[in-house]
C-alpha atoms as a printed R data frame, in Angstrom:
    type eleno elety resid chain resno       x      y      z
1   ATOM     1    CA   UNK     A     1  -9.803 43.528 -4.746
2   ATOM     2    CA   UNK     A     2  -7.799 46.326 -3.114
3   ATOM     3    CA   UNK     A     3  -4.397 45.650 -1.545
4   ATOM     4    CA   UNK     A     4  -5.782 46.568  1.894
5   ATOM     5    CA   UNK     A     5  -8.687 44.129  1.600
6   ATOM     6    CA   UNK     A     6  -6.369 41.382  0.418
7   ATOM     7    CA   UNK     A     7  -3.926 42.050  3.213
8   ATOM     8    CA   UNK     A     8  -6.825 41.809  5.692
9   ATOM     9    CA   UNK     A     9  -7.737 38.441  4.263
10  ATOM    10    CA   UNK     A    10  -4.200 37.186  4.462
11  ATOM    11    CA   UNK     A    11  -3.925 38.389  8.040
12  ATOM    12    CA   UNK     A    12  -7.106 36.626  9.010
13  ATOM    13    CA   UNK     A    13  -6.042 33.399  7.382
14  ATOM    14    CA   UNK     A    14  -2.681 33.530  8.997
15  ATOM    15    CA   UNK     A    15  -4.230 34.053 12.397
16  ATOM    16    CA   UNK     A    16  -6.295 30.901 11.924
17  ATOM    17    CA   UNK     A    17  -3.311 28.913 10.649
18  ATOM    18    CA   UNK     A    18  -1.279 29.862 13.713
19  ATOM    19    CA   UNK     A    19  -4.242 28.944 15.967
20  ATOM    20    CA   UNK     A    20  -4.617 25.640 14.274
21  ATOM    21    CA   UNK     A    21  -0.928 24.835 14.517
22  ATOM    22    CA   UNK     A    22  -0.952 25.656 18.223
23  ATOM    23    CA   UNK     A    23  -4.232 23.884 19.065
24  ATOM    24    CA   UNK     A    24  -4.588 21.003 16.617
25  ATOM    25    CA   UNK     A    25  -4.959 18.439 19.437
26  ATOM    26    CA   UNK     A    26  -8.199 20.188 20.488
27  ATOM    27    CA   UNK     A    27 -11.556 19.988 18.732
28  ATOM    28    CA   UNK     A    28 -11.671 22.697 16.197
29  ATOM    29    CA   UNK     A    29 -14.942 23.976 14.780
30  ATOM    30    CA   UNK     A    30 -15.703 26.193 11.805
31  ATOM    31    CA   UNK     A    31 -17.578 28.603 14.155
32  ATOM    32    CA   UNK     A    32 -14.535 28.892 16.424
33  ATOM    33    CA   UNK     A    33 -12.066 29.462 13.583
34  ATOM    34    CA   UNK     A    34 -14.374 31.887 11.823
35  ATOM    35    CA   UNK     A    35 -14.522 34.018 14.937
36  ATOM    36    CA   UNK     A    36 -10.790 34.103 15.178
37  ATOM    37    CA   UNK     A    37 -10.664 35.286 11.642
38  ATOM    38    CA   UNK     A    38 -13.413 37.793 12.241
39  ATOM    39    CA   UNK     A    39 -15.356 36.533  9.226
40  ATOM    40    CA   UNK     A    40 -18.710 34.899  8.634
41  ATOM    41    CA   UNK     A    41 -18.439 31.091  8.707
42  ATOM    42    CA   UNK     A    42 -20.425 31.089  5.492
43  ATOM    43    CA   UNK     A    43 -17.642 32.800  3.638
44  ATOM    44    CA   UNK     A    44 -14.411 32.182  5.530
45  ATOM    45    CA   UNK     A    45 -13.874 28.566  4.522
46  ATOM    46    CA   UNK     A    46 -13.861 29.721  0.853
47  ATOM    47    CA   UNK     A    47 -11.382 32.520  1.620
48  ATOM    48    CA   UNK     A    48  -9.182 29.985  3.512
49  ATOM    49    CA   UNK     A    49  -9.116 27.583  0.641
50  ATOM    50    CA   UNK     A    50  -8.478 30.302 -1.922
51  ATOM    51    CA   UNK     A    51  -5.380 31.549  0.028
52  ATOM    52    CA   UNK     A    52  -4.001 28.214  1.384
53  ATOM    53    CA   UNK     A    53  -4.977 25.887 -1.468
54  ATOM    54    CA   UNK     A    54  -6.736 23.330  0.655
55  ATOM    55    CA   UNK     A    55  -9.803 23.307  2.853
56  ATOM    56    CA   UNK     A    56  -9.552 23.946  6.566
57  ATOM    57    CA   UNK     A    57 -10.547 20.285  7.308
58  ATOM    58    CA   UNK     A    58  -7.788 19.035  5.008
59  ATOM    59    CA   UNK     A    59  -5.306 21.406  6.536
60  ATOM    60    CA   UNK     A    60  -6.136 20.398 10.069
61  ATOM    61    CA   UNK     A    61  -5.894 16.688  9.328
62  ATOM    62    CA   UNK     A    62  -2.498 17.231  7.651
63  ATOM    63    CA   UNK     A    63  -1.139 19.307 10.546
64  ATOM    64    CA   UNK     A    64  -2.288 16.647 13.033
65  ATOM    65    CA   UNK     A    65  -0.652 13.832 11.062
66  ATOM    66    CA   UNK     A    66   2.631 15.718 10.472
67  ATOM    67    CA   UNK     A    67   2.922 16.324 14.166
68  ATOM    68    CA   UNK     A    68   3.125 12.586 14.756
69  ATOM    69    CA   UNK     A    69   6.189 11.888 12.602
70  ATOM    70    CA   UNK     A    70   8.768 12.869 15.193
71  ATOM    71    CA   UNK     A    71   6.943 10.780 17.850
72  ATOM    72    CA   UNK     A    72   7.762  7.611 15.872
73  ATOM    73    CA   UNK     A    73  11.438  8.072 16.850
74  ATOM    74    CA   UNK     A    74  10.545  7.764 20.501
75  ATOM    75    CA   UNK     A    75   9.388  4.615 22.398
76  ATOM    76    CA   UNK     A    76   5.678  5.437 22.039
77  ATOM    77    CA   UNK     A    77   3.353  2.765 20.700
78  ATOM    78    CA   UNK     A    78   1.509  3.444 17.451
79  ATOM    79    CA   UNK     A    79  -1.784  3.316 19.415
80  ATOM    80    CA   UNK     A    80  -0.691  6.112 21.691
81  ATOM    81    CA   UNK     A    81   0.554  8.185 18.725
82  ATOM    82    CA   UNK     A    82  -2.818  7.703 17.076
83  ATOM    83    CA   UNK     A    83  -4.629  8.814 20.149
84  ATOM    84    CA   UNK     A    84  -2.348 11.871 20.475
85  ATOM    85    CA   UNK     A    85  -3.341 12.945 17.005
86  ATOM    86    CA   UNK     A    86  -7.091 12.641 17.710
87  ATOM    87    CA   UNK     A    87  -7.799  9.203 16.084
88  ATOM    88    CA   UNK     A    88  -9.843  6.734 18.106
89  ATOM    89    CA   UNK     A    89  -8.557  3.547 16.346
90  ATOM    90    CA   UNK     A    90  -5.362  2.385 14.789
91  ATOM    91    CA   UNK     A    91  -7.273  1.586 11.520
92  ATOM    92    CA   UNK     A    92  -8.509  5.083 11.060
93  ATOM    93    CA   UNK     A    93  -5.158  6.549 11.883
94  ATOM    94    CA   UNK     A    94  -3.302  4.134  9.491
95  ATOM    95    CA   UNK     A    95  -5.716  4.946  6.670
96  ATOM    96    CA   UNK     A    96  -5.255  8.671  6.990
97  ATOM    97    CA   UNK     A    97  -1.509  8.430  7.486
98  ATOM    98    CA   UNK     A    98  -1.067  6.323  4.318
99  ATOM    99    CA   UNK     A    99  -3.330  8.649  2.375
100 ATOM   100    CA   UNK     A   100  -1.192 11.660  3.164
101 ATOM   101    CA   UNK     A   101   2.339 10.093  3.268
102 ATOM   102    CA   UNK     A   102   2.021  7.039  1.081
103 ATOM   103    CA   UNK     A   103   3.350  4.733  3.728
104 ATOM   104    CA   UNK     A   104   1.708  3.020  6.755
105 ATOM   105    CA   UNK     A   105   2.567  4.082 10.303
106 ATOM   106    CA   UNK     A   106   4.060  0.574 10.902
107 ATOM   107    CA   UNK     A   107   6.381  0.970  7.980
108 ATOM   108    CA   UNK     A   108   7.217  4.611  8.897
109 ATOM   109    CA   UNK     A   109   7.994  3.603 12.477
110 ATOM   110    CA   UNK     A   110  10.420  0.886 11.288
111 ATOM   111    CA   UNK     A   111  12.149  3.337  8.933
112 ATOM   112    CA   UNK     A   112  12.267  6.151 11.576
113 ATOM   113    CA   UNK     A   113  14.258  4.021 13.967
114 ATOM   114    CA   UNK     A   114  16.804  2.823 11.425
115 ATOM   115    CA   UNK     A   115  20.304  4.143 12.047
116 ATOM   116    CA   UNK     A   116  21.708  5.794  8.994
117 ATOM   117    CA   UNK     A   117  25.323  5.247  9.802
118 ATOM   118    CA   UNK     A   118  26.037  8.801 10.905
119 ATOM   119    CA   UNK     A   119  28.505  9.605 13.681
120 ATOM   120    CA   UNK     A   120  26.415  9.956 16.871
121 ATOM   121    CA   UNK     A   121  25.829 13.633 17.609
122 ATOM   122    CA   UNK     A   122  25.750 14.899 21.110
123 ATOM   123    CA   UNK     A   123  23.746 17.987 21.876
124 ATOM   124    CA   UNK     A   124  24.046 20.699 24.398
125 ATOM   125    CA   UNK     A   125  20.964 20.920 26.714
126 ATOM   126    CA   UNK     A   126  19.903 24.532 27.009
127 ATOM   127    CA   UNK     A   127  17.017 26.536 28.570
128 ATOM   128    CA   UNK     A   128  15.532 29.215 26.300
129 ATOM   129    CA   UNK     A   129  13.316 32.217 27.014
130 ATOM   130    CA   UNK     A   130  10.197 32.907 25.074
131 ATOM   131    CA   UNK     A   131  11.080 34.829 21.906
132 ATOM   132    CA   UNK     A   132   8.797 37.336 20.107
133 ATOM   133    CA   UNK     A   133   9.285 36.997 16.345
134 ATOM   134    CA   UNK     A   134   8.058 38.409 13.123
135 ATOM   135    CA   UNK     A   135   7.780 35.842 10.383
136 ATOM   136    CA   UNK     A   136   6.706 34.962  6.802
137 ATOM   137    CA   UNK     A   137   5.309 31.576  5.765
138 ATOM   138    CA   UNK     A   138   6.037 30.014  2.417
139 ATOM   139    CA   UNK     A   139   5.191 26.529  1.179
140 ATOM   140    CA   UNK     A   140   7.001 24.353 -1.374
141 ATOM   141    CA   UNK     A   141  10.447 22.775 -1.736
142 ATOM   142    CA   UNK     A   142  12.483 24.065  1.257
143 ATOM   143    CA   UNK     A   143  15.487 25.344 -0.592
144 ATOM   144    CA   UNK     A   144  13.329 27.471 -2.926
145 ATOM   145    CA   UNK     A   145  10.530 28.608 -0.538
146 ATOM   146    CA   UNK     A   146  12.965 29.547  2.245
147 ATOM   147    CA   UNK     A   147  14.781 31.973 -0.122
148 ATOM   148    CA   UNK     A   148  11.440 33.543 -1.049
149 ATOM   149    CA   UNK     A   149  10.319 33.769  2.483
150 ATOM   150    CA   UNK     A   150  13.574 35.502  3.522
151 ATOM   151    CA   UNK     A   151  13.503 37.904  0.619
152 ATOM   152    CA   UNK     A   152   9.907 38.968  1.621
153 ATOM   153    CA   UNK     A   153  10.833 39.454  5.292
154 ATOM   154    CA   UNK     A   154  14.014 41.338  4.526
155 ATOM   155    CA   UNK     A   155  12.268 43.686  2.177
156 ATOM   156    CA   UNK     A   156   9.678 44.333  4.850
157 ATOM   157    CA   UNK     A   157  11.857 45.099  7.890
158 ATOM   158    CA   UNK     A   158  14.800 46.458  5.947
159 ATOM   159    CA   UNK     A   159  18.399 45.102  5.539
160 ATOM   160    CA   UNK     A   160  19.735 47.460  8.266
161 ATOM   161    CA   UNK     A   161  17.445 45.678 10.814
162 ATOM   162    CA   UNK     A   162  19.315 42.383 10.369
163 ATOM   163    CA   UNK     A   163  22.765 43.743 11.170
164 ATOM   164    CA   UNK     A   164  21.687 44.921 14.670
165 ATOM   165    CA   UNK     A   165  23.591 43.042 17.342
166 ATOM   166    CA   UNK     A   166  20.450 41.956 19.245
167 ATOM   167    CA   UNK     A   167  18.569 40.661 16.241
168 ATOM   168    CA   UNK     A   168  18.518 36.918 15.667
169 ATOM   169    CA   UNK     A   169  17.373 34.792 12.653
170 ATOM   170    CA   UNK     A   170  15.410 31.639 12.843
171 ATOM   171    CA   UNK     A   171  13.776 29.120 10.486
172 ATOM   172    CA   UNK     A   172  11.016 26.685 11.206
173 ATOM   173    CA   UNK     A   173  10.385 23.847  8.826
174 ATOM   174    CA   UNK     A   174   7.078 22.232  9.975
175 ATOM   175    CA   UNK     A   175   7.096 19.168  7.695
176 ATOM   176    CA   UNK     A   176   9.355 16.131  7.078
177 ATOM   177    CA   UNK     A   177  10.604 16.463  3.480
178 ATOM   178    CA   UNK     A   178  11.241 12.662  3.302
179 ATOM   179    CA   UNK     A   179   7.490 11.918  3.370
180 ATOM   180    CA   UNK     A   180   5.472 15.201  2.831
181 ATOM   181    CA   UNK     A   181   4.595 16.264 -0.739
182 ATOM   182    CA   UNK     A   182   6.960 18.963 -1.827
183 ATOM   183    CA   UNK     A   183   4.221 21.523 -2.492
184 ATOM   184    CA   UNK     A   184   2.891 21.012  1.072
185 ATOM   185    CA   UNK     A   185   6.164 21.772  2.944
186 ATOM   186    CA   UNK     A   186   5.699 24.699  5.296
187 ATOM   187    CA   UNK     A   187   8.622 27.043  6.101
188 ATOM   188    CA   UNK     A   188   8.688 30.147  8.357
189 ATOM   189    CA   UNK     A   189  11.434 32.738  7.963
190 ATOM   190    CA   UNK     A   190  11.615 34.417 11.398
191 ATOM   191    CA   UNK     A   191  13.422 37.313 12.911
192 ATOM   192    CA   UNK     A   192  13.404 38.461 16.545
193 ATOM   193    CA   UNK     A   193  11.011 41.303 17.077
194 ATOM   194    CA   UNK     A   194  13.136 43.787 18.886
195 ATOM   195    CA   UNK     A   195  11.609 46.853 17.355
196 ATOM   196    CA   UNK     A   196   7.867 46.919 18.226
197 ATOM   197    CA   UNK     A   197   7.476 50.033 16.004
198 ATOM   198    CA   UNK     A   198   7.539 47.482 13.146
199 ATOM   199    CA   UNK     A   199   3.887 46.263 12.955
200 ATOM   200    CA   UNK     A   200   2.820 42.947 11.245
201 ATOM   201    CA   UNK     A   201   0.641 43.443  8.166
202 ATOM   202    CA   UNK     A   202  -0.412 41.336  5.230
203 ATOM   203    CA   UNK     A   203   1.636 38.093  5.239
204 ATOM   204    CA   UNK     A   204   4.001 39.519  7.846
205 ATOM   205    CA   UNK     A   205   2.892 37.834 11.049
206 ATOM   206    CA   UNK     A   206   3.990 37.712 14.728
207 ATOM   207    CA   UNK     A   207   4.138 34.903 17.187
208 ATOM   208    CA   UNK     A   208   6.228 33.463 20.008
209 ATOM   209    CA   UNK     A   209   8.844 30.779 19.795
210 ATOM   210    CA   UNK     A   210   8.294 28.935 23.106
211 ATOM   211    CA   UNK     A   211  11.017 28.855 25.671
212 ATOM   212    CA   UNK     A   212  11.924 25.923 27.844
213 ATOM   213    CA   UNK     A   213  14.254 22.974 27.597
214 ATOM   214    CA   UNK     A   214  15.921 22.143 24.248
215 ATOM   215    CA   UNK     A   215  18.609 19.891 22.863
216 ATOM   216    CA   UNK     A   216  20.809 22.059 20.735
217 ATOM   217    CA   UNK     A   217  22.848 20.574 17.853
218 ATOM   218    CA   UNK     A   218  25.381 22.624 15.835
219 ATOM   219    CA   UNK     A   219  25.393 22.146 12.064
220 ATOM   220    CA   UNK     A   220  28.530 23.262 10.292
221 ATOM   221    CA   UNK     A   221  28.336 23.871  6.622
222 ATOM   222    CA   UNK     A   222  25.898 24.463  3.776
223 ATOM   223    CA   UNK     A   223  22.195 24.731  4.412
224 ATOM   224    CA   UNK     A   224  21.644 22.062  1.679
225 ATOM   225    CA   UNK     A   225  23.393 19.544  3.956
226 ATOM   226    CA   UNK     A   226  21.114 20.173  6.917
227 ATOM   227    CA   UNK     A   227  19.146 17.054  6.196
228 ATOM   228    CA   UNK     A   228  22.172 14.928  6.940
229 ATOM   229    CA   UNK     A   229  22.602 16.509 10.313
230 ATOM   230    CA   UNK     A   230  18.865 15.914 10.952
231 ATOM   231    CA   UNK     A   231  19.481 12.199 10.316
232 ATOM   232    CA   UNK     A   232  22.066 12.274 13.100
233 ATOM   233    CA   UNK     A   233  19.576 14.161 15.339
234 ATOM   234    CA   UNK     A   234  17.100 11.376 14.633
235 ATOM   235    CA   UNK     A   235  19.590  8.785 15.708
236 ATOM   236    CA   UNK     A   236  20.208 10.666 19.003
237 ATOM   237    CA   UNK     A   237  16.446 10.811 19.698
238 ATOM   238    CA   UNK     A   238  16.180  7.043 19.220
239 ATOM   239    CA   UNK     A   239  19.326  6.210 21.197
240 ATOM   240    CA   UNK     A   240  18.763  8.616 24.032
241 ATOM   241    CA   UNK     A   241  15.063  7.853 24.537
242 ATOM   242    CA   UNK     A   242  14.459 11.693 24.783
243 ATOM   243    CA   UNK     A   243  10.921 12.800 25.585
244 ATOM   244    CA   UNK     A   244   9.910 15.464 23.061
245 ATOM   245    CA   UNK     A   245   7.537 18.427 23.503
246 ATOM   246    CA   UNK     A   246   4.860 18.816 20.955
247 ATOM   247    CA   UNK     A   247   6.502 21.877 19.357
248 ATOM   248    CA   UNK     A   248   8.318 22.359 15.967
249 ATOM   249    CA   UNK     A   249  12.086 22.092 15.573
250 ATOM   250    CA   UNK     A   250  13.755 25.552 15.388
251 ATOM   251    CA   UNK     A   251  16.834 26.471 13.368
252 ATOM   252    CA   UNK     A   252  18.874 29.536 14.491
253 ATOM   253    CA   UNK     A   253  21.169 30.994 11.760
254 ATOM   254    CA   UNK     A   254  24.334 32.359 13.225
255 ATOM   255    CA   UNK     A   255  25.705 34.078 10.125
256 ATOM   256    CA   UNK     A   256  24.440 37.723  9.738
257 ATOM   257    CA   UNK     A   257  24.959 37.672  5.942
258 ATOM   258    CA   UNK     A   258  25.008 34.072  4.661
259 ATOM   259    CA   UNK     A   259  25.125 35.136  1.094
260 ATOM   260    CA   UNK     A   260  28.665 36.396  1.421
261 ATOM   261    CA   UNK     A   261  29.866 33.420  3.506
262 ATOM   262    CA   UNK     A   262  31.587 30.371  2.110
263 ATOM   263    CA   UNK     A   263  29.324 27.332  2.508
264 ATOM   264    CA   UNK     A   264  31.817 25.706  4.929
265 ATOM   265    CA   UNK     A   265  31.724 28.687  7.191
266 ATOM   266    CA   UNK     A   266  27.935 28.687  7.697
267 ATOM   267    CA   UNK     A   267  26.807 27.791 11.246
268 ATOM   268    CA   UNK     A   268  23.205 26.695 12.168
269 ATOM   269    CA   UNK     A   269  21.910 25.752 15.656
270 ATOM   270    CA   UNK     A   270  19.120 23.097 15.629
271 ATOM   271    CA   UNK     A   271  16.873 23.167 18.645
272 ATOM   272    CA   UNK     A   272  14.843 20.045 19.542
273 ATOM   273    CA   UNK     A   273  12.084 20.787 22.200
274 ATOM   274    CA   UNK     A   274  12.386 18.438 25.221
275 ATOM   275    CA   UNK     A   275   9.925 17.689 28.033
């Protein structure tokens, strides 16, 4: 297979993945997704599985279930969470949830609302504008796949692009590492798309980080300690009763060259989407 053909396949699959992740609460058919990919439905499902490693049906179910995990920290009933993710009964939702995460929704809900003894964090409430970004998706253990994603993105746009004053760096971890299998964790390395002369191709994709209302938490220190700050964020969600939008959490990296920074000097803003 030529590089151009492979890049076209990857672009098509990435378009479908983005569409699924933005529309998973809707009914998604093979016909619809094949049209988005510009491929025959008789062949695209095989191309999708070859590139992603799981079928479209499996991927859609997993995305829908993963989207529910943050909702367990709110005051919503499990029945409502099940309906939000497209399940008609608690029984079918519980069976699917346990299959993917190895724990029942009831057990997860109990654990989600446990305080972990962290000092209560207080966010700054901010309004963001829509942000055009270029990004690369990698899957796997976050510490490893995030490095791979950033290396690919930096090599594509060039190191000089990142030092521009108006360029911002973001990371989106779509899955909860406490319950999702390590090889299924999805991470997007993102950079603001300020130079439209740079065109997405192959695994380099473009999308929009939605603007609107967010709770912003500041993490100080190593990226490896981010999970501890997220525990504090979880406590705030539970205690505040915040209503969350159905969007992923976004990390903004404030250090232009984190490799040369001491771990204690690293700064990361964590944005939680609010209604």
